[in-house]
Each structure stands twice: as C-alpha cells, then as structure tokens.
C-alpha positions as CSV (number, residue, x, y, z in Angstrom):
1,M,9.8,-9.7,-6.7
2,N,9.6,-6.2,-6.7
3,H,9.2,-3.5,-4.0
4,E,5.5,-2.7,-5.4
5,E,4.3,-6.3,-5.0
6,Q,6.0,-7.8,-1.7
7,L,4.2,-3.6,-0.9
8,R,0.5,-5.7,-2.0
9,L,1.2,-8.6,-0.4
10,L,2.4,-6.6,3.1
11,S,-0.8,-4.9,2.7
12,I,-2.7,-7.4,2.1
13,F,-0.9,-9.3,5.4
14,H,-2.5,-6.2,7.6
15,Y,-5.6,-6.8,6.5
16,I,-6.1,-10.5,7.9
17,V,-3.6,-10.0,10.3
18,G,-6.0,-6.9,11.8
19,G,-9.1,-8.7,11.6
20,L,-7.2,-11.9,13.0
21,A,-7.1,-9.4,16.2
22,A,-10.3,-7.9,15.7
23,F,-11.5,-11.3,16.7
24,F,-9.0,-12.3,19.6
25,A,-10.1,-9.2,20.8
26,C,-14.2,-10.4,21.2
27,F,-12.7,-12.7,23.5
28,P,-12.7,-10.9,27.0
29,T,-16.7,-10.4,26.4
30,I,-17.1,-13.7,28.6
31,H,-15.4,-11.1,31.3
32,L,-17.8,-8.8,30.8
33,V,-20.7,-11.0,30.9
34,M,-19.5,-12.8,34.3
35,G,-18.4,-9.1,35.7
36,I,-22.5,-8.1,34.5
37,A,-23.7,-11.0,36.0
38,I,-22.0,-10.4,39.1
39,V,-22.9,-7.2,39.7
40,L,-26.1,-7.6,39.0
41,G,-26.2,-11.0,41.5
42,V,-26.8,-13.3,39.4
43,F,-24.4,-15.6,41.4
44,E,-26.6,-14.5,44.7
45,E,-29.9,-15.6,43.5
46,C,-28.7,-19.2,42.5
47,S,-26.2,-20.0,45.4
48,G,-27.1,-17.8,48.2
49,K,-23.3,-16.5,48.7
50,G,-22.2,-15.0,45.6
51,P,-18.9,-13.1,45.4
52,P,-18.0,-9.1,45.9
53,A,-19.5,-6.5,43.3
54,V,-15.9,-5.0,44.0
55,I,-15.0,-7.9,41.4
56,G,-17.5,-7.7,38.7
57,Y,-16.7,-4.1,38.5
58,I,-11.9,-5.1,38.5
59,L,-13.7,-7.9,35.2
60,I,-15.9,-5.5,33.6
61,L,-12.5,-2.8,33.9
62,M,-10.3,-5.2,32.7
63,A,-12.4,-7.1,30.0
64,L,-12.9,-3.0,28.2
65,M,-9.4,-2.3,28.5
66,L,-8.4,-5.5,27.1
67,I,-11.6,-5.3,24.3
68,A,-10.7,-1.7,23.4
69,C,-6.8,-2.6,22.9
70,G,-7.4,-5.4,20.9
71,W,-9.9,-3.5,18.3
72,G,-7.5,-0.9,18.4
73,L,-5.0,-2.6,17.3
74,A,-7.0,-4.6,14.9
75,I,-7.6,-0.7,13.0
76,C,-3.9,0.2,13.3
77,L,-3.3,-2.5,11.8
78,I,-5.7,-2.3,8.5
79,A,-5.3,1.2,8.8
80,A,-1.2,0.6,8.2
81,G,-2.5,-1.7,5.6
82,R,-4.4,0.8,3.7
83,C,-1.9,2.9,4.1
84,L,0.5,-0.2,2.8
85,S,-1.1,0.2,-0.8
86,R,-1.6,3.5,-0.8
87,K,2.1,4.1,-0.5
88,K,1.7,6.8,2.1
89,H,2.4,7.7,6.0
90,Y,5.5,5.8,6.3
91,V,6.5,6.7,9.5
92,F,2.8,5.5,10.5
93,C,3.6,2.3,9.3
94,L,6.5,1.9,10.4
95,V,4.9,2.7,14.0
96,I,2.6,0.6,13.7
97,A,4.5,-2.5,12.2
98,A,6.8,-2.5,15.5
99,I,3.3,-2.2,18.1
100,G,2.0,-5.4,15.5
101,C,5.3,-7.3,16.9
102,V,2.9,-7.2,20.2
103,F,0.6,-9.1,18.5
104,M,2.0,-13.1,18.6
105,P,2.8,-14.8,16.5
106,F,1.1,-13.2,13.0
107,G,1.8,-10.0,14.3
108,T,5.3,-11.1,15.1
109,V,6.4,-12.1,11.4
110,L,3.7,-9.3,10.1
111,G,6.4,-6.9,11.9
112,V,9.1,-7.7,11.5
113,F,8.8,-8.8,7.9
114,T,6.9,-4.7,6.8
115,I,10.3,-3.0,9.6
116,I,12.4,-5.2,7.4
117,V,10.7,-3.8,3.5
118,L,10.2,-0.4,4.9
119,M,13.7,-0.2,5.9
120,R,15.0,-0.6,2.2
121,P,16.4,2.8,0.7
122,S,14.2,1.8,-2.1
123,V,11.6,1.9,-0.4
124,K,11.6,4.9,1.5
125,E,11.8,6.7,-1.9
126,L,8.8,4.9,-3.2
127,F,7.0,6.9,0.0
128,A,8.8,9.6,-0.5
129,A,7.5,10.3,-4.4
130,T,4.3,9.5,-3.5
131,K,4.2,12.2,-0.9
132,A,5.4,14.5,-3.6
133,T,2.7,14.3,-6.1
C-alpha cells in the first residue's frame, strides 16, 4: 500500500470519525433541555418545589460547552480529512490527529495511525511537493 492510498484511507476515516463526533456531541442536548426546564420552573408546577434556578443555569452552561467542543472537534476532524486528501496543511493535520486522540476509542486509533503515517519522511515530501505547486 503506497502513501497516496494510505492518505486517502485516512481521509475517509477522518470524515467518518468526524461524523461520529458530531453525533455524540448532540447527546448533551438532553441536559440543555433539562436545564431550560429547571430555569423556566417546569418542575415547580409538577411537584410544588423544584431545584433552584442556579442548577438549571449550570446544566445549560455545561451542555452548551460540551456541544460546542464536540462540534468543534468534529469540524476540525472533517477539515483535516479534506486536507489529508489534498495533501495540504501538514501541521494542521498533525495537530488535529493528536487532539483527536481524546475522542476514545475511534479518535485514538485514527489519531495514532495518522501520526504514524504523517511522520514518514516520504509523506512529508508529498505535502511539501503539493505546497510548492
């Protein structure tokens, strides 16, 4: 398997893992809805006494941060996949591969394999040749 084919496969897997990351980043929406319900007092109407509004604001803040970070990671993974297929932005691809290792287990496997492939001198030359043109 040559380096061109390995970069093409890594690019495809970056798209897949980016999509998975975007999907899993939507899970905190449950917490967002619960936080909004607490702030609006929905639980006070049901039981007479609900949790304090500060709990709702904490849930909203945490959910928004998790969603934003997850979607940010997903966008960066997809962008890195595109850069790998075009053989451009070597450092960006390397950094995103390292950051993607946080998204276990898929991102870890993908990140490690991407780093291994990108550290080869012949792959660096492919990126440099594309940069020169």
